[in-house]
C-alpha positions as CSV (number, residue, x, y, z in Angstrom):
1,M,12.9,-10.5,15.2
2,G,13.1,-7.3,13.2
3,E,16.8,-7.8,12.6
4,L,16.2,-11.4,11.4
5,A,13.6,-10.1,9.0
6,F,16.0,-7.4,7.7
7,R,18.7,-10.0,7.1
8,A,16.2,-12.3,5.3
9,E,15.0,-9.4,3.1
10,G,18.6,-8.8,1.8
11,S,19.7,-12.4,1.5
12,P,20.3,-14.2,-1.8
13,K,17.5,-16.7,-0.9
14,R,15.0,-14.0,0.2
15,E,11.8,-16.0,-0.3
16,Q,13.2,-19.2,1.2
17,N,14.6,-17.4,4.2
18,L,11.4,-15.4,4.9
19,L,9.5,-18.6,4.7
20,R,11.9,-20.3,7.1
21,L,11.7,-17.4,9.5
22,R,7.8,-17.5,9.4
23,E,7.9,-21.3,10.0
24,A,10.3,-20.9,12.9
25,L,7.7,-18.7,14.6
26,D,5.6,-21.8,15.2
27,V,8.4,-23.1,17.5
28,W,9.8,-19.9,19.0
29,K,8.3,-17.9,21.8
30,V,8.3,-14.2,21.0
31,W,7.5,-11.7,23.8
32,L,6.5,-8.1,23.6
33,A,6.5,-8.0,19.9
34,D,4.0,-7.7,17.1
35,I,5.1,-10.1,14.4
36,A,3.6,-8.0,11.5
37,A,5.5,-5.0,12.8
38,E,8.7,-7.0,13.0
39,F,8.4,-8.1,9.3
40,E,7.7,-4.5,8.4
41,Y,10.8,-3.5,10.2
42,G,12.9,-5.9,8.1
43,R,11.3,-4.7,4.9
44,I,11.7,-1.0,5.7
45,A,15.3,-1.4,6.9
46,F,16.3,-3.2,3.8
47,E,14.5,-0.8,1.5
48,L,16.2,2.2,3.1
49,K,19.6,0.5,2.9
50,S,19.0,-0.3,-0.8
51,I,18.3,3.4,-1.6
52,G,21.2,4.6,0.5
53,R,19.0,6.3,3.1
54,P,19.4,4.5,6.5
55,I,17.7,6.0,9.5
56,G,17.8,5.1,13.2
57,Q,16.4,1.8,14.5
58,N,13.9,3.6,16.7
59,D,12.5,5.5,13.7
60,I,12.3,2.2,11.7
61,T,10.4,0.6,14.6
62,I,8.0,3.5,14.7
63,A,7.4,3.3,10.9
64,A,7.0,-0.5,11.1
65,I,4.3,-0.2,13.8
66,A,2.5,2.5,11.7
67,F,2.5,0.2,8.7
68,A,1.4,-2.8,10.8
69,L,-1.5,-0.7,12.0
70,G,-2.7,0.0,8.5
71,N,-0.3,2.9,7.6
72,A,-1.3,5.1,10.5
73,T,0.0,8.6,10.3
74,V,3.1,9.3,12.3
75,V,3.5,12.7,13.9
76,T,7.1,13.8,14.2
77,M,9.3,16.9,14.8
78,D,12.2,15.8,12.6
79,C,12.6,14.7,8.9
80,D,14.0,11.2,9.3
81,L,10.6,9.4,9.1
82,S,9.8,11.2,5.8
83,A,12.5,9.1,4.2
84,V,10.4,6.0,4.6
85,P,8.7,5.4,1.2
86,G,4.9,5.2,1.5
87,L,4.7,6.3,5.2
88,S,2.1,8.9,6.1
89,V,4.0,11.6,8.1
90,E,3.0,14.9,9.6
91,N,5.9,17.1,10.7
92,W,4.7,19.4,13.4
93,A,8.0,21.3,13.5
94,E,7.4,22.7,10.0
95,P,5.5,26.0,9.8
96,A,2.0,25.7,8.5
């Protein structure tokens, strides 16, 4: 689902394709996924690609879940998640 949202974000018919994807959810069965987080995944992945700063899929998933929860703070020990614009990140590996 996240990959579909990512592709829709970067498509020439972005609005139309995002709408079609949302409409398809009425028919599809989606297991073990939070739809809000999946759309956040697509948005984040496309935004990072657009600025030339891709990160790993697992980190995008973590960021997407944080945004879906209302921009929860993500605690990390590396710097990849700090590349996500607008994400609240605490890096516990950095000295205080």
